[in-house]
C-alpha positions as CSV (number, residue, x, y, z in Angstrom):
1,X,2.7,-59.5,-26.3
2,X,0.7,-59.1,-29.6
3,X,-1.9,-57.0,-27.9
4,X,0.7,-54.7,-26.5
5,X,1.8,-53.9,-30.0
6,X,-1.3,-53.2,-31.3
7,X,-2.7,-50.8,-28.7
8,X,0.1,-48.5,-29.8
9,X,-0.5,-49.1,-33.4
10,X,-4.4,-48.6,-32.8
11,X,-3.9,-45.2,-31.0
12,X,-1.7,-43.8,-33.8
13,X,-3.9,-44.9,-36.5
14,X,-6.7,-43.3,-34.8
15,X,-4.6,-40.1,-34.1
16,X,-3.5,-40.0,-38.0
17,X,-7.2,-40.4,-39.2
18,X,-8.0,-37.2,-36.8
19,X,-5.2,-35.3,-37.9
20,X,-6.7,-35.9,-41.7
21,X,-9.9,-35.2,-40.8
22,X,-9.1,-31.9,-39.2
23,X,-7.0,-30.9,-42.2
24,X,-9.9,-31.5,-44.2
25,X,-11.8,-28.9,-42.9
26,X,-9.7,-26.0,-43.3
27,X,-10.6,-22.6,-41.7
28,X,-12.5,-20.4,-43.5
29,X,-10.5,-17.5,-46.0
30,X,-10.1,-14.1,-44.8
31,X,-12.5,-12.0,-45.7
32,X,-11.9,-10.2,-49.0
33,X,-12.4,-6.5,-48.4
34,X,-13.0,-4.8,-51.7
35,X,-10.5,-2.2,-52.5
36,X,-12.8,0.9,-53.2
37,X,-9.8,2.9,-54.7
38,X,-10.0,0.8,-57.9
39,X,-12.4,2.0,-60.4
40,X,-12.6,-1.4,-61.9
41,X,-13.7,-3.3,-58.8
42,X,-17.1,-5.0,-58.9
43,X,-19.7,-3.1,-56.9
44,X,-20.1,-4.3,-53.4
45,X,-22.5,-3.4,-50.6
46,X,-22.5,-0.3,-49.0
47,X,-22.4,3.1,-50.5
48,X,-19.3,3.1,-53.1
49,X,-19.8,7.3,-53.4
50,X,-19.6,7.3,-49.9
51,X,-16.4,5.5,-49.6
52,X,-15.1,7.1,-52.8
53,X,-15.4,10.8,-51.0
54,X,-14.1,9.5,-47.8
55,X,-10.9,8.3,-49.5
56,X,-10.5,11.5,-51.3
57,X,-10.7,13.3,-48.1
58,X,-8.4,10.8,-46.2
59,X,-5.6,11.4,-49.1
60,X,-6.4,15.3,-49.2
61,X,-5.8,15.5,-45.3
62,X,-3.1,13.2,-45.4
63,X,-0.5,14.2,-48.4
64,X,2.2,11.7,-46.9
65,X,0.1,8.8,-48.5
66,X,0.6,10.1,-51.9
67,X,4.1,11.1,-51.8
68,X,5.3,8.0,-50.0
69,X,2.8,5.7,-51.9
70,X,6.0,3.8,-53.7
71,X,6.8,2.7,-50.0
72,X,3.4,1.4,-49.1
73,X,1.3,-1.5,-50.1
74,X,-2.5,-0.5,-49.9
75,X,-4.6,-3.1,-48.1
76,X,-8.1,-3.1,-47.0
77,X,-10.6,-0.1,-47.6
78,X,-14.1,-0.8,-46.1
79,X,-17.0,1.0,-44.6
80,X,-17.8,0.2,-41.2
81,X,-20.5,1.2,-38.6
82,X,-20.1,2.4,-35.3
83,X,-22.5,1.5,-32.3
84,X,-22.8,3.5,-29.0
85,X,-19.8,2.2,-26.7
86,X,-17.3,2.3,-29.7
87,X,-14.6,4.6,-29.5
88,X,-15.1,6.3,-32.5
89,X,-19.0,7.0,-31.7
90,X,-18.8,8.5,-28.4
91,X,-15.6,10.6,-29.0
92,X,-16.3,11.6,-32.6
93,X,-20.3,11.0,-32.9
94,X,-19.3,8.9,-36.1
95,X,-22.0,6.4,-37.3
96,X,-20.4,5.1,-40.3
97,X,-16.9,5.3,-41.7
98,X,-14.0,4.5,-43.9
99,X,-11.1,1.9,-42.5
100,X,-8.3,2.2,-45.0
101,X,-5.2,0.3,-44.3
102,X,-1.4,0.7,-45.6
103,X,1.5,-1.5,-44.9
104,X,4.8,0.6,-44.9
105,X,7.9,-1.5,-46.7
106,X,10.5,-2.7,-44.1
107,X,13.1,-0.7,-46.0
108,X,11.4,2.4,-47.0
109,X,13.5,4.5,-49.3
110,X,11.4,7.6,-49.6
111,X,10.3,7.9,-46.0
112,X,12.4,10.2,-43.5
113,X,13.8,8.0,-40.9
114,X,12.6,10.2,-38.2
115,X,9.0,9.0,-38.8
116,X,10.1,5.6,-37.2
117,X,7.3,4.3,-39.5
118,X,9.3,1.3,-41.6
119,X,7.6,-2.2,-41.2
120,X,4.0,-0.8,-39.7
121,X,0.5,-1.3,-40.7
122,X,-1.1,2.1,-40.6
123,X,-4.8,2.4,-40.3
124,X,-7.0,5.3,-40.9
125,X,-10.5,5.8,-40.0
126,X,-12.1,8.7,-42.0
127,X,-16.0,10.2,-41.2
128,X,-17.7,13.1,-43.5
129,X,-20.4,13.2,-40.8
130,X,-20.7,13.4,-37.2
131,X,-20.0,15.5,-34.5
132,X,-16.4,16.0,-35.5
133,X,-15.6,14.6,-39.0
134,X,-12.0,13.9,-39.6
135,X,-9.3,11.5,-40.0
136,X,-8.6,9.0,-37.1
137,X,-4.8,7.9,-37.1
138,X,-4.0,5.1,-34.9
139,X,-0.1,5.4,-34.0
140,X,1.6,8.2,-33.7
141,X,4.3,6.7,-36.3
142,X,1.5,6.6,-38.9
143,X,0.3,10.0,-38.1
144,X,3.6,11.3,-38.8
145,X,3.5,9.4,-42.4
146,X,-0.1,11.1,-42.9
147,X,0.8,14.5,-42.3
148,X,4.4,14.3,-43.8
149,X,5.9,15.5,-40.5
150,X,7.4,14.3,-37.5
151,X,4.4,13.9,-34.9
152,X,5.7,13.6,-30.9
153,X,4.0,12.0,-28.6
154,X,0.5,13.7,-27.6
155,X,0.0,11.3,-24.6
156,X,-2.5,9.5,-26.4
157,X,-2.5,6.6,-29.1
158,X,-4.4,8.4,-31.5
159,X,-4.4,11.5,-33.8
160,X,-7.5,13.5,-34.8
161,X,-7.2,15.7,-37.9
162,X,-10.6,17.6,-38.4
163,X,-11.6,18.2,-42.1
164,X,-12.0,21.5,-43.5
165,X,-16.0,22.2,-43.8
166,X,-15.7,22.2,-47.4
167,X,-15.3,18.2,-47.1
168,X,-17.8,17.8,-44.3
169,X,-21.1,15.7,-46.0
170,X,-24.5,16.9,-45.0
171,X,-27.0,14.4,-43.5
């Protein structure tokens, strides 16, 4: 009788020990991407000048980011590389580009309701070089926010805004 009671206790002790060991090895922290819009940020790997220029081009092409900034939380801003087979490489000829994200407040007060962007995470990719330098916007709602005008469905998941020649960086 005593061995019947000891077996469940032993199993329980084993399960608790395994749980304690697994919680001791917590998941690695999420990457802390540098925010290159912060002039006080510590130098990070990459090309800070290119990142600042790309961010300036993004804000020039996306007046809504500045106009509605009180309803936006800036997220990560980092340099990415694209290899052959990647959408931005094959579609636009990009090799390096800035990815910049913004979280729109759930109850945004200043953004027009017809943009339907409240609560969204908007990602913008911008390249100053390539076959087609410009801004790639991943959602129609985010394109409305960026361009500060309602963008209706274009049958695609992305909207592309070309850069003016003055913003294109020569290799």
